N, C-alpha and C positions, 0 to 999 in steps of 0.2 A: 119607255125611253128615259123617263125621268129617273127611274130607279137605276137603270143602266148607267146614265150619266153620273149619278152620285157615286156609284161604285167605282167607276173609272177615275173620278176625281180623287177619291180617297186613296186609291192605289197610287196615283201619281204623286200625291202629297207624301205618302209613306216612302215612295222611292226617293224623292228629293231629300227628305229628312234622313234617310239611311245614308245617302251619298255624303251629306254634310255632317253626319254624326261623328263622334269622337272615335279614335282608333286605339285599340289595346291588344297587344299580342305578346304573350310570354311563352308561347310554344308548348304549353302544357298538354295540348292535344296531339303532340308528336308530329305535326305537319305544318306546312305553310301554303297549302293549296286551297284552304278555305278558312273562313272566320278569322281574319280576312284572307283573301286570295292574293298571292304575290305573283308578279309576272316578271319575265326577263330570262336570265340565264338560269332557269330553275334546275337544270341538270348539274350545275356546278356548286350547289348548296345542299345541306342536309340539316336535320335536327338531330343533334348528337345525344349520347346517353345522359348528359347533364341537362337535357331539354334546352339547349342553346342553339341558335342559328349559327351554322359554321360553314365557311367556305371549304369545299371539298372537291378539289380538281387537281390537275397536274400541269407541269410546264409553267410558262410565264404568260402574262396577259392582263386583261381587264374584264371583270365580271360584275353584273349588277342585278339587283332585284328591286321592283317597285310595286307599290300597292296604292289604290285610290285614296285621295285625301283632298278636301276642299277647304279645310280650316286654315286661316291665316291671321285674322284679327282676334285680339283678346284670347290668344291661344298659348298653351304650354306644350313644348316638345320635351320628352323625357326618355332616356334610353341608357342602357349599359353596354359597354364594349370592352373587349380584351384583344390586344395584339401581341402575339408571342414573338416579337422582334422589335428592334429599335427602328422607328419609322424614318422614312427618307422619301425623296422624290420618286424613287423606283418602287417603294413599298409604302403605300399610303391608302387612306380610306377617306371617302367623302360620304357624309350623311345628308342627303337632300331633304331639307325641311319642306320645300315647295318646288314644284316644277310643272311646267305646262306641257312637257313631253314625257311620255312613258319611258322611252329609251334615254336613260340618264347619261349615256355616253355620247349623245348627239348634241348639236346646238340647242339651247333651251333658254327659257327665262325662269329664274328661280333663285333660291337661297340654299347654301349648303354649309355644313361644318366640315372643315378639313383638318386631318392629323397626318403630318408627314409632308416635308417640302425640302427643297434643295438649299443647302448652306444656311440652315436655320437651327434654332435651339428647340425645334419641334414643340411649338405651343399649340393651343387650341384656338382656331380662328373661325369667324363667321364671314362668309363671302357672298356677294350677289353676283350671279351670272346672267349676262344679257347676250344671248347668242353664243359666241365663243369668247367674249370678253369677260374679265373677272374684276370685281371691285371690292376691296377690303372694307368691311364695316366694323368688326371688333377684332383686335389683335390681342389674344389672350396672354397669360403670364408665361414668360420664357421657361422652357424645359419641363413644363407640367406633363408633357407627353413624350419625353425624350427616350426613356428606357422602359421597354416592354410594358407599355401602359395598361393599367386596368382602371377604367373610368366610368363614372356615371355622370351624364351631362344633362343639364336642364336649360332650355331656352324659353324666354318669355317675349311676346310681342303684343303690344296693345293696338287699338284701332287707329292711333295717331301715328304709328310707325316707329315707336320707341322699342328698341331691342335690348334685352339683358341676357348675358351668358354666364352660367354657373357650372361648377364641376366639383366632384368629390374624387380626388386622385387615389383614393383607396377603394373605390367602387361602391361606397356606401351612400347614405343619403344626407351626410353632413355637408351640404353644398356651400362652397365659397365662391364669391364673385370672380369672374374672369375679366369682365369689362362690360361696357354698354355702348350703344350707338343709335343712329337714327337713319332710316331709309324707308321711303314710301314708293319707290319706283315700280315695284311689282305689287299688285293688289289682289290678284287671284291665283289659285293653284289647283291642280288636278291630281298631282301625284306626290308621294313620299317614298324614299328608298335609299339604298346604300350602293356605293360603287367601290370595288376593291381592285387596286392596281398592285401587282405582285411579281416578283421573280419566282423561279421554280422552287427555290428552297422555302418559300412562304406560301405555297399554294393551299395549305391547310391550316394557316395560322391566324385567321380572322374569325372572331366570335362576337355575337350580338345577342341581346336579350332585353326583355322588359320594355318594349316600345309602347309609348303612350303619347297620343295627340288629343288634346281636348281643352276644356276650360282649366284655368290654373287650379292646381290641387291645393286646397287650403288645409293647413295642419290643424286637426281637432283632437289629435291623440295626446293624452297626458304622458309626460315623461315618467319613466320607472327606473328603479335601481336594477341594473342588469346583473351586476356582480360586485363583490368586494374582495379586498386582499388585505391581510394583516401583515404589515411590514415590520412591526415591533410591538412591544407591549403597549406603547402609547401612540402608535401611528397606524392608522387605517386608511386605505384608499377606497373610495366609492366610485363605481363606474355606472353611467346612466345610458339609457337606450338612445338618447339623442342629445344635441347641444342644449345647454341649459343657460338660463339667466340667473346669475348667482347674487342678485341684488338683495334678496330678502330670505336668505337661507337660515333655517333654524335646526340645530342639532343638539341632542342631549343624550347622555349615556347613563345607564343604570347598572349597578352591581347589586343584584337582589332587589331590595326596595330602596337602596341608597343611590341618589343621583351622583354621577361623576361629571362635572361640568367640563366640557371641552375647553382646552386652553386657547385653541385657535383652529382655523381651517384655512386651507390654501387652494386656490384654483390652479390646478396643474394643466388642464386642457379644457376645451369646450364641453367635454363630457366626463370629466374626472375632478372630484374634490377629495383632497387629503385632509383627514381629521386628526388633530393632535390633542391627546388627552393630557390633562395636568398630572404630572407624576406625584404631586403632593397629595392628590386624592387617589391613593393606590387602590388596586383591586387585585384579587387573587388570580393567579394563573391556573389553567386547567379546570376552570369552572365557567359555566355559561354566563355571558353578559348580554345586555340588550342596548342597541343604539337606535334612538328614535330620530327620524328625519322628516321634516315638513317644510312647506313654503318653497319648494323647488319648482321653478317655472321654466318652460322651454322658450325658445325665441319667439314663438307665436303667442305666448302668454298663457298656454295651457298649464294649469297647476297640478303637480303630482299629488295624489292622495297621500295622506300621512302614512309613512311606512316605518317598519321596524326591521332591524337586522339582529338576529341572535347569533352571537359569535363567542368563540372560546379562544383565548390566547394560550396556545400550548407552549410550555417551556420544558424542553427535554434536556436531560443530562445524559452524558455518555453512558451507555449500558441500559437505558430505558427500553430500547428495542435492540436486539442483537441478532447477528447472523449465527444461528444456533447449530446448523448442520449444512453441509454442502457435498454434492457429488461432482467431483471434477473429472473423474475418469470412470464411466459406468461399464466399460468393457475390459475384461470378460465379465458378463453378467453373473451375479450370484443368484438373486431372486427378486430383483427390482426391475422396473422398466429400463431399457437400454437408452437412457436419456439423462442429461445433466439437470440438477435442480439445486435451489438454495432454499433453506428453511429459515424463516424469521421467527423470533419468539418475543412477545410483548411481556416484559418483566414488570411493567408498571401496573398501577391499580385503576387505570382509567382507559377507556377506549381511545384508540389512536387513529386519526385520519391519515390513511396511508398515502393519499394523493399529495401530501406535503413532503414526501420522502423521495429520494432517488437512490439508485444502487449503481455502482460502477466497478469495473475492473481496470487494469492498466491501460486499456485502449478505448473503452466505450462507456457511456453513461446513459441510464434509462430512468425517466421519471415514472414513478409507480402510479397505478390508476386509482380511481375512487374506491375506497373500501374502508369500512369501519372495523378496525382491528381490535377484537375484544381483549381485555386484560388477561394476562397469564395464559395465553393460548398460542398455538403454532399457525403458521401460514406457509404454504409451499408456493414458491415461485418457479415457473418452468417456461419453456418456450411455448408460444401460443399453440403450435401444432401438437404439443405433447400434453395439453391440458386434460384430455380425456383419460390419458394413461395414469395421471396422478390423482384424479378426483376420488377414486375409491380409498385413498389413504388419508384424506382429510381436506380441509379448506385449501383450495388451489386457485391461483390466478395465473393466467398465461400472459407473458410479456415478451418483449424482444430481449430475452435473457442474454446478458453478456456471456460469451464463450469462455469457459474456465480452462486455463492451461493445465495440463496434467502434472507437469513437474513443479509448478509453482506460479503464483499470481498474486496481485494485490486485489483485495475486496474492500469496498467502503460503502457504508450506509450513511446518508446525510439527510438532514432536515433543512429546509430552505431558510429558516430563521435561526435555529439552534446550532447549525454547523454539523460537524462530524459527530455521529452518534456511535458508530462502531467502525473500526478499521483495523486491518492487519495484512501482513504479507506471509502467505503460507508457502511451504516447500515440502518435499518428500519426507523429510525427517519427522514431520508432524505425525505421520502414520505410526511411527515407533514399531513398525513391522515390515520387514523387507518384502514378504509375500503380498501383503495387502496394498502396498504402494504401487503394485503392478496393475491395479484396476479392479473395479467391481465393488469397492468398499468406500463408504462415505467417511468424512471426517466429522466427528461429533464434539460439541462443546461439553466438557465434563460438568460444569455447573453454570447456567446462564445468569444466575443471581450474583455470582462472584465477579463484580464489575471491575475490581482493581487488579486482578491477576492478569498479567500479559497473556495473550492468546496462545503463544507457543507452549505455555505450561498448562493451558486450560482446554486444549484440544487433543484428541487421539482418534485412532481409527475405530469404527463401530465394531462391536462384538455381537451384533444381532445376526442370527442365521440368515437373514434376508440380505445382509450387506449394508443395511442402513435402516433408519427409523423415521422416514418422512411423515410428518403429521402427527407424531406421537412422542411420548417421553423418550429421551435418548437412552440407548442401551448402556452407555458408560456414565449415566448420571450419578453424581456423588454429592450428597448433601453437605457441602463444605462451606455453605454461605454463612453459617453461624460461627465458624471457627476463625481464629486469627491466623492468617497466612504468614508463615515466617518470611521475614524480609531477607532477600538475597541481592547482592549487588557486586558488580565488577567495576574496577576503576582502572582507567587507562590514561597515560600521559601522551596526548597527541603531539605536543611539542613543548618547548621549555616554558610556555606561557599559557597553555590550554590543557585542561584536565576534563576527561569525560567519565561520568558515573552512569552506569547502566544498571537498572533495577529490574526485578521481576514483578513490579507493580507499577501501575499508571500514576503519574504525578499530577496533582491538581494545583498545588501552590508551593512556592519556596519562600523562605524568610531570609532576606539578605542580611538582616541584623543577627541572625542566629547561625553564624558560620565563622570558621577561623582556619587559617593555614599558617602553621608555625614550624620553624626549623628545629628539629630535635637536637641537632648537633650544635646549634646556637640558639637556645631557648628565647633569647631576647629578640630574635629576628622573626617578624611576622610579615605576611604578604596579603594585601587587600585584593579583593576580586569582585567581579560581577557575576551574577547567576542568570542562566538562561535554561529553560526546560521545554521539552517537547515529548509528549506521550510518556515514555518510561526512561528518558535520559535527561541528564543534567550536565550542562557545560559550565565550567568555572573558567572565566576569562581573567587571567591574573594581571595585576598592574606591574609586577616585577617578574623577572625570569627566575625559574628554579635553577639552583646551582648543581653542577655535575657531581655525582657520587655523594650527595648529602641526603639525609633522611628528613622527611617532613610528616607532620601529622595534619590531616585534614578532617574536619568534622562539619557537617551541615545538617540542619533540621529541615525536613520536608513534610508534606502532607500528601497522602494518596488521595484517590478520587472520592473516598468516603470520609475525608478529613481526619484520618487516623495518622498520628505522628509517626514519622519514619526518621530514625537517627542513623546517619552515616558517619562512622568514626573509624578511620584506618590510617595506616602509614603508607607513604609513597616515596619514590625516589626516582631520579633520572639515572638509569643504570650505566655502568661502565662497559666498554667493549670487553669481550671475553678473550683473554690471552691464554696461551698454552699453560695447562696445569692449574688454571684458576678453578675450573670445574672438572671434576674427575669422576670416573666410574668407580663406585664405592661398593656396590653389591649387585649380584646378577643371579636371577633364577632362570636357567636355560633348560632344565629338565623337570617341568612341573609334574604334579600328580596327574593321573589320567583324567582328562576333561578340564584340567586347570590351565591357567594362563601364565606366560612368562612375565618377568618384570626386570627393569633396569633402574637401579637407584643411583642418583647423582649427588655429589656433595660439593658445596662451595667452600673450598679450602682457602680462598683469598680473603682479603680485607675489603673487597669491593661488593657493591650491590649489583647483581646480575639479573638479566631478563632472558629467559630461555625461548622467547617467542621466535627468534631467528636461528635457533640452534637446529642442526641437522644431525641425523645418525645414518650410518652406512655400514656395509659389509665389505669384505675384500674377496676378489676372485682368486683363482689359482695362481695368477701372475701378479698378485698383490696390488691390483688396481681396484679403485672404488667401484662398488655396484650397489643397487637398491638404495640410492640416496633419498631419504624422505625427511620431511619436517614433522616431527612427532607431535608438536603442540603449536598451533598457529595463533594463539591468543597471548596477551601479556601475562606473564607469571614471573614474579620477582623472587629472587633468592637473596636473603641477607647473608652476611658472612656467617659460616657455620651451619647454614640451612641445608636440609635434605629435600629432594623431590624424587618421586617414583613414577616412572612411565610404564603404563600397561594398557592393553586393549580391553581389559575387563576389571575395573576397580572393585566391583562387587564381589567377584570371585576371590580377589586377594584379601578383601575384608573377612570373608568367610573362613579362609584357611590360615590366616596369620593375625597376630596382634598388631593392629595398625594404630599406633598411638597418636598420629597426626593425620587424620583423614583428609584434611584440606591440602596436604602435600601429596596426595595420591591422585594422579591425573589420568583421565581417559585419553590415550594417545594413540597415534599411528605407530606401529611397531615393525621393525625388521624381523625376519625369521632367525631364530636362535636354535641351531642344531643341538641335539642332546649330547653328542660326543665331544665335539670341539667346534670352535668358531671364532669370529672376529667382530669386535664392536669398535667403530670409529666415531668420535665426536668431532663435528665440524662447526666452525663459526666463520662466516665470510670466507669460505673456501679454505680455511686454515685448520689444520689438525690441532685439536685441543687436548684430546686424550685418545689413547688406543689400547685395547685390551685383547690379547689372544688368550682365550680360556680353553681348558681341556678338562674332561671328566676326571682325569687322574689327579687334578689339584685338590679333589676332595680328600677328606680324612679316610685313610685306607680301610679302617675297621668298620666304616658304615656300610652295611650290607645292601641297603636299599636307599639309593641317593635321589629317588624321585621326590620332588617337593623340597629338597634341601638346597638352599642358596649358597653361593660362594661369597664370602665376606672379605673385604680388604682389611688387613691387619692395621696398617698405618697409612694415613692419607699423604704423608710426606715422603714415603718410600716409593720406589719405582713401581709403575703399574704392572709391567710385564716381568716382574720377579715372582716366579711361582711361590717362593717362600713368603711372599706378602699376601697370600690368599689362603683361606681355610674355610672349611665347612661351618655354617652357622650352628650354634650350639643347640642341643636337644632341649635345654631348659627355656630357650627363647622360642621354641616351636619351629626350629630349623629355618628361621628367617626373621629379619628385623627391618621390614620396609618402613620408611619415613622416620627412623630414629637411629641412634648410635649402634654400631655393630656389636654383636655379642662377643666377637673375637678381637675387638679393638685393642691395640697395643700402642701406648704412648712411649716410644723409645727414648730413654734418657742415657746419653753417653757419659760413662764414668771417665775419670782421669786416665785410667789404664787404656792401652790400645785395644784390648779385647775384654769385653764385659759380658756377663751372663744375666739374663732377665727372663723369669725370676730365678732365684737360686733353687727354689723348690717348685715343681710343677706337676700337675695331675692330668695326663692326657686321656680324659674320660668323656669329652664332648659336652661337658656341662656349661661351657662358656666361661669358666673361671680358671685361669692359668692353665689352659689346655695345651699351650705351645711354649717351647723354650726358644728365646731369641738370643743368638750369638752376635752381638753388635761389635763392629770394628770401626776404628777411626785412626788414620795414620797421618803423619805430618808431610808425607810425600807419596806420590803415586808410583806405580811400576812393580808392585809386589805380585809374585805368583805364590800360590800356597795350597795347602790341603788342610781339611778339618776332619779329624777322626774321633770317634767316641769309643772309650774302652770301659770295661767293667773293672772292679777293684782287683780282680784276678789277672788282669792284663789281656783279656780277650777283646778283640775289636768287634763291636756290635753294629756300628754304622759308619759309613764313609759319606760325609755330607759334601765334601769338595775334594777334587783331585786335580792339582795343577791349574786351578782357576786363576784368572787375572782379577785381582782385587782392585777396587777403586780406592779413593782416599777415605770413603766411609760407606757403610752399608750394614747389612745383617744377613744371617742365615737363620733358619728355623729348624727345630727338631721336634717331631710329633710323638716321640717316645717309641717309635717302631724301629726294629733292627733291619738289616739288609734283606731279610726274608719276609718282611712285612708283618712280623709278629711283635706284639707289644712286650717290651722288656719288663723284667720283674722290678718290684719296688726295691731301690738300692741307691747307693751313691755311685756316680759315673764320672770318669775323667774325660774332659774335652781337650784334645791335643791339637794345637794349631801350629803348623810348620810354614814359615815364610821365607822366601828367597827374593832378595832385592835384585835390582838391575845389575849391580856389580858382583853378584854371585854370593854375597854374604847370606848365611842361613841363621834364622832366629827361630827358637822354639818356645811356645807359650802354653802353660797348662792352666786349666780352670776346672772347677768341679760343679756338679749339680746333683740334686736329689730327685728321683722319680718316686712319686707316691701313687699307688693304684687304688 
């Protein structure tokens, strides 16, 4: 019996100890029916995939769970909760710290924490319940639980009845006091539990975890450095695992073996210290440094072990990492996966922490993951689901890759400290191939080391038979990095006080002192300006306005991204509106050689400065109405007085076939169709006809047997455009065309004192461009003459009738090409030009002139 009694006594003691033992449940065993066992509405709760206790029911109502607990004196209650709604009287939670009734929805004696009440700011409160009556003990801080709260709550009670309430409104363990109170009305407890009151929309929106009831948990864990962030070269942020006491912090920094004494440090929050290094003690970028930290204590007095942080301040320049290749339109597939990708290339000499970078298009931005990017290597970025497809091609990382628009998009690679490292806006023209822009081909950078060349000139479509080269050297790679790239620039006058300079290279700096704007028409006049630059453009904001139709010289010294000097020196002008006959059609090639291209040459015969940007060209239909109206050149292009410009859809073809003395005047333009036999060309400006030319194949010199590739040249810019006599075939010695310079058949008509003059007296109609045509120039003191012009040999035989009862103007000219009426070239000899004039009153006048034909 003695043995039996002892055994029963021990069992009874263990039972009592177990009942009064501490409670801990984090639901890591996937259940709440044992260790400990919970009672109540068990069918309305579950342990979810995150190992949290979750309300899981439907409709509206009140549900509870309770588990045994007898601890109340010198006790800590600690738990985590989340409510996926804004609490209210209809949607609230009570956590019963103590209760003498298992059914927490019935009258009872106990204490509870409540979140959610009527007409309140939803704070955290501690309440005593006696039967059905409630008494407020601690009223927590207003609004701490107002918006979808995620909380960790700690409650302490000593054996004298002193209560303390703490919370961490982020769900962590950095507890802040909510308040304190005193109450000793209830001295015993049997149960702990939760009560959820909800409407139907929140029947699954209560979550609980990490329940602890037991002696107060003393902090014996040393604080540690959780992470750090480099904000700039001289500014670091240190983040600790818990709240710290910063009273005796000691921080030092070393670059190699040399100490860098911190200038200061600042307490940003209870778990963050920002360290500021003294810029006077500089240290190199892109090299490993060491920060030593000690004497860090938490609020409980635990001292952190001395720690070190090895860090590198990375300083990136634009182009250190580049977008080297990308596939915007993978379909139809050539020989690569049917998926988009972006290839990065590290042009620098050191490994790059990729996690400091982000990549974005016009609509989304993605932070890149942790990856040590080796120098001078490639990395493929693709969608996470496509990672396996690209792994065989080289180093690959799957991300939430921005979707690339087929027709064009913005791409930007940025570093969180250094800013934009690579950025561009691509479009279909970058492919430089109409077929490849339809899909299946990547765009490759020609040379990733050429940092200053703007991307539109440094990208083209891949020539790899696979359609692209992800993970390996680009198929279009050209080692141009050691060459000096020629500087190209365009200058535009945005308004009378703003000038835009666009370059083919990226700008790093401008020198305001090294620039000047002066009026060439009044050299003493200069205009001051301010310079602003972005990427490859420079804005000149003028202090004074540019004057209409005056020439200016602007020069500015710039530096590209490699600090190479760029000199911009050019003339500009605010152009005049184009009036009729200011700009004329001067030369036309409408029947090119097989495979060749047409061209139209324009000539500024005015004393104005003209801009052809808004010029239009058109054709005429059978009813003489305008059709096919187009803008041939949509950018600024200025013509000074006496300047030529040639419009063609293929400048390179024109350069191959003709002597182009001024290639900068040869523009790639949109063109109207020019039929080979005859056609019309209309120049328009602001819907006004500026010039009009009806051409015909018969205007060519009759003795030219093959007129393919022979242009028609205007003889005199001051004479009427639609006078067939004012047009002649370009000379053979000029190569049958003079695009961008003075016509080979140009004739400067000089009216002599006589009414009829002959120019030249001796001419040689052999197509060599020298005196090929005879001009019969007339000038009368009144209008209204009718007349005829006939040419006779010395024997009196008429060889050519140039005019028959024509109405003459007050001045003009006719031409003779040395052919008779049968289209045969006359013999070398002297010929008589007989002009017969009839005035309006019937009087007849006869004038004789002579000329000599030399064959």
